[in-house]
C-alpha positions, 0 to 999 in steps of 0.5 A: 140229916140230908138237906136239899137246897134249891138256889144254893149258889145265890145270895141268900142260898149260899149264906144258908149253905155256908151256915149249915156246912160250918155248924153241922154235919149235915149232907147238902145237895145244892140244886141251882140252874146257875143263872146270872145271879148265881156265883160259885165263888160265894161257896169258895172253901166248900169243896165237893165231896161226901157232905156237899154237892152242886147239881146244876138242874132246872127245877121246872124240869120234873124228871131230874128232880125225881132222880135226885130225890130218889138218890139223895134221900133228903130229910128236908127241902129248903126252896130258895131258887127264884128269879128275884129282881123287880126291874127284870120282871117288868122288862120280861116276866116269862122267866119269873113265871117259869122259875117261881111258879112252874118251878115251885109246882114241879118241886112240890110235885116231886117232893110229894111223890117222894114224901109219900113213899117214905117210912112213917117215921121219916115221913113225919119228920120231913119238912118242905120250907119255902122261902118267899118275900114281903113283897107279896103283901103289896105296899104299906102307907106311912104306918103299920107292918105286915103280919102273917095274916096280911092279905096278899096284894102283889103289885109287880110281876115278880111279887105276883109270881112269888105270891103264886108260889106261896099259894101253891105251897099252902095248897099242897099242905092243906090238900095233900098233907105235905108238911110245908112251911113258908117264910116271908122276909124283908129286904136282905143285904150283905156281902156277896149280893148281886150287883143289880140290887140297891146296896151293892149297885150303889157301892160299885157305881161309886167305886167306878166314879159313875152317877148314883141313880135313885128312883123318884125322890128316894122316899120309898121305905124298906125294912132291911135284914142282914143276910146272915141273920136271915140264914139263922132264921131260916134254919130256926124255922126249918128245925122248930117251925110248925107245918102249915105255918107262915113266919115273917122275918124282918130286921126291924130296920126301916130306911128310905132309899135315899137315906141308904144311899147317903149312908153308903156315900158317907162310908165310902167318903171315909174308906175310899174317897173320890179322886176329885175330892168331891163327896160321893153324894155329889153323884146322886141323881134322881131318875124316873120312878119304877112303874108301880113302885111300892111305897113302903114295906115293914115286917112284924117278926113277933111271931117268929120271935115269940114262938122260936126265940129268933131275933136279928143280931146285926145292927144296920150300921154294923152290917152296912159297914161290913158290906161296904168293906167286903165289896172294897176287898173283893173286887174280883167277885163283883167284877165277875158278877156283872151289873144291871144292864140299865144302870139302875137298881131298886129296892 
């Protein structure tokens, strides 16, 4: 099988590439613009050759996509490329519209033109899998969970751009017959996540002896999903999902932001105590909340569990401890990635 993956040098994309490379003989074309959030070190050990190649392309530019599809002849496309940080979308939305909306449109158009020329057997087997977020659904109150039928109510420029891309993918299925599938996932965490995200951001600031800024009162709730569990889910959907369907992927693990930071502090107290002997939690400070900060997300993954027999395997305590340990042992990786320029991270 030939699979084209966009955003394969990013956090989730690289996990998918590593999983495919380790468990199959598929050929992989990784299309990535190599922005600040991409890190080639996340794919260390996967050498370029007959089975894997990185193509540094901008998905918003159509001609290079057409050429690559004609050359590589993919049997499936997994679309993970996206601008993904809410804070950055508030500072400047243009990049999010270009990549998440214009880029998805360009990729859909290229895929449609390519798919229409395939022989019938290959055309029937082809899949376009679009990877999205639970943030398109907006915010929940204290109870309830997002299902595949939850109406879209995006509240940030980032989530609005992802909602737009979801709608485009759906339209290309219903209007043109392109065999697309959409997955909407909860907050991912794990090794190799860019330092602008909440968990690695707090780990790294703690290791540097800096303050640990938490938005508002830290009471915003997210459902957390270990990245390797997500990668398994994505391959499960790619291989067994039905065209035209949406599948929600969650970790069934709701936590308040302040509880996440507190647990990180306790793990670091054991594994890397502060030089001054104080607990890491003493560095927590509450800062002005993010504009339009959604209160709570929670995913109902029962459709995916029922139809395709996927379930998360990694408990939050196990995943968080493994994540902390990885950042402690891979300082060169995260130092090369940089940090969020404002010193804040959100979830």
